[in-house]
C-alpha positions in Angstrom: 62.4 318.1 235.0 61.5 315.3 232.9 63.4 313.8 229.7 63.0 315.9 226.5 59.9 314.7 224.3 59.4 314.6 220.4 57.1 317.6 220.8 59.9 319.8 222.4 62.3 319.6 219.7 61.1 322.2 217.4 60.8 324.8 220.4 64.5 323.7 221.1 65.5 324.4 217.4 63.9 327.7 217.2 65.7 328.8 220.7 69.0 327.6 219.6 68.8 329.4 216.3 67.6 332.6 217.9 70.6 332.5 220.5 73.5 331.3 218.3 75.6 333.8 220.0 75.4 331.9 223.2 76.2 328.7 221.8 78.8 326.6 219.8 76.5 326.6 216.7 77.8 328.1 213.7 74.7 328.1 211.3 71.0 327.9 211.9 69.4 324.4 212.2 66.7 323.3 209.9 63.8 321.3 211.1 65.2 318.4 209.1 68.7 318.5 210.8 66.9 318.9 214.2 64.8 315.7 213.5 67.9 313.7 212.3 69.9 314.7 215.3 67.4 313.7 217.8 66.7 310.3 215.7 70.1 309.4 215.5 71.7 310.7 218.7 69.1 311.2 221.4 66.3 308.8 221.2 68.4 306.0 220.8 70.3 306.9 224.1 67.0 306.7 226.0 67.4 302.6 225.8 70.9 302.3 227.0 72.4 302.1 230.4 75.2 304.5 230.1 74.0 307.1 227.2 76.4 309.9 225.4 73.9 312.5 226.6 71.0 313.0 228.8 68.6 315.8 227.6 65.8 317.3 230.0 63.0 319.3 229.6 62.7 322.3 231.9 59.2 323.4 232.8 57.3 326.1 234.5 54.2 324.3 235.2 53.2 322.6 232.1 54.9 325.0 229.8 58.5 324.2 228.4 60.7 327.1 229.1 64.1 325.6 228.5 66.2 322.4 228.2 69.5 321.2 229.4 71.3 318.3 230.6 74.6 316.2 230.3 76.5 316.1 227.2 79.6 314.5 226.2 79.3 312.0 229.0 82.4 310.0 229.5 81.3 306.9 231.9 84.9 305.4 232.1 86.3 308.8 233.7 82.7 309.6 235.2 82.6 313.1 233.6 80.1 315.3 231.7 79.6 318.5 230.1 76.5 320.6 231.4 74.2 322.2 228.7 71.6 324.7 229.3 69.3 326.8 227.1 66.0 328.7 228.1 63.4 330.3 225.9 64.1 333.9 224.8 61.4 335.1 227.2 63.0 333.7 230.2 66.4 335.0 228.9 64.8 338.4 228.8 64.2 338.5 232.4 67.6 338.5 234.3 66.3 337.5 237.7 64.0 334.8 236.7 66.6 333.6 234.5 69.3 333.4 237.0 67.1 331.6 239.5 66.0 328.6 237.0 69.6 328.3 236.1 70.7 328.0 239.6 68.0 325.5 240.4 68.8 323.6 237.2 72.6 323.5 238.3 71.5 322.2 241.5 69.3 319.5 240.3 71.8 318.4 237.5 74.6 318.1 240.3 72.6 315.8 242.4 71.5 313.8 239.4 75.2 313.6 238.3 76.8 312.9 241.5 74.2 311.1 243.5 72.0 309.2 241.0 74.6 308.5 238.0 77.8 308.3 240.0 79.8 311.0 238.2 82.6 312.7 239.6 83.1 315.8 237.3 80.9 318.2 235.6 82.3 320.9 233.3 81.1 324.0 231.4 82.4 326.4 228.6 80.9 329.8 228.6 81.6 332.4 226.2 83.2 335.4 228.4 80.5 338.0 227.5 77.8 335.8 229.4 78.8 337.4 232.7 75.4 336.4 234.6 75.7 333.1 233.4 79.3 332.9 234.8 78.1 334.3 238.3 75.3 331.9 238.5 77.8 329.0 237.8 80.1 330.2 240.3 77.2 330.7 243.0 76.3 327.0 242.3 79.9 326.1 243.2 81.3 325.6 239.7 85.1 326.7 240.1 86.9 328.7 237.3 89.6 326.7 235.8 90.6 328.6 233.2 90.3 330.8 230.2 90.5 329.8 226.4 92.0 333.0 224.9 90.7 334.2 221.6 88.8 330.9 221.5 86.0 331.9 218.9 85.2 334.4 216.5 82.3 336.3 217.3 80.8 339.1 215.1 84.2 339.3 213.4 86.2 339.5 216.6 88.1 336.9 218.8 86.5 336.2 222.2 87.6 334.4 225.2 85.8 331.3 226.7 85.5 330.6 230.3 86.1 327.2 231.7 84.4 326.0 234.9 83.9 322.4 236.6 82.5 321.2 239.8 83.5 317.7 241.3 81.6 315.5 243.5 83.6 316.2 246.5 83.1 320.1 246.1 
């Protein structure tokens, strides 16, 4: 994994727009909105010691297949939320998707706990994403709760599942 680069952000935007049912994103992102977000929130963070987020490119060889990282980093309390999204092509291959996600989770835990000194990583996953939840639990994330009827998806209420892992787990 390496830091997300300017040439990656259009693919990321397309993946986010195509997979809005998996994300906390309420409307399609325009190219201008994507550029503005990265200009104001991501690129400036690369120059500070304690960024609010760290976004990484996930590659297979030289080809970008996804991105993920740490968002909502709270340095005082040494915690962050894990973010992760793959291309639609990899998402369509359940076994490959699960392996890439598991490898990413193990890498992000090492980065977080060993390199950055964080203590806690959290996730929020929509309940219909059962394979995603299984992979989180395989990677050592513990289910901490359910936010009942937390979102409206396709006109119906749906639950979100909260997971976390701490450095001592």
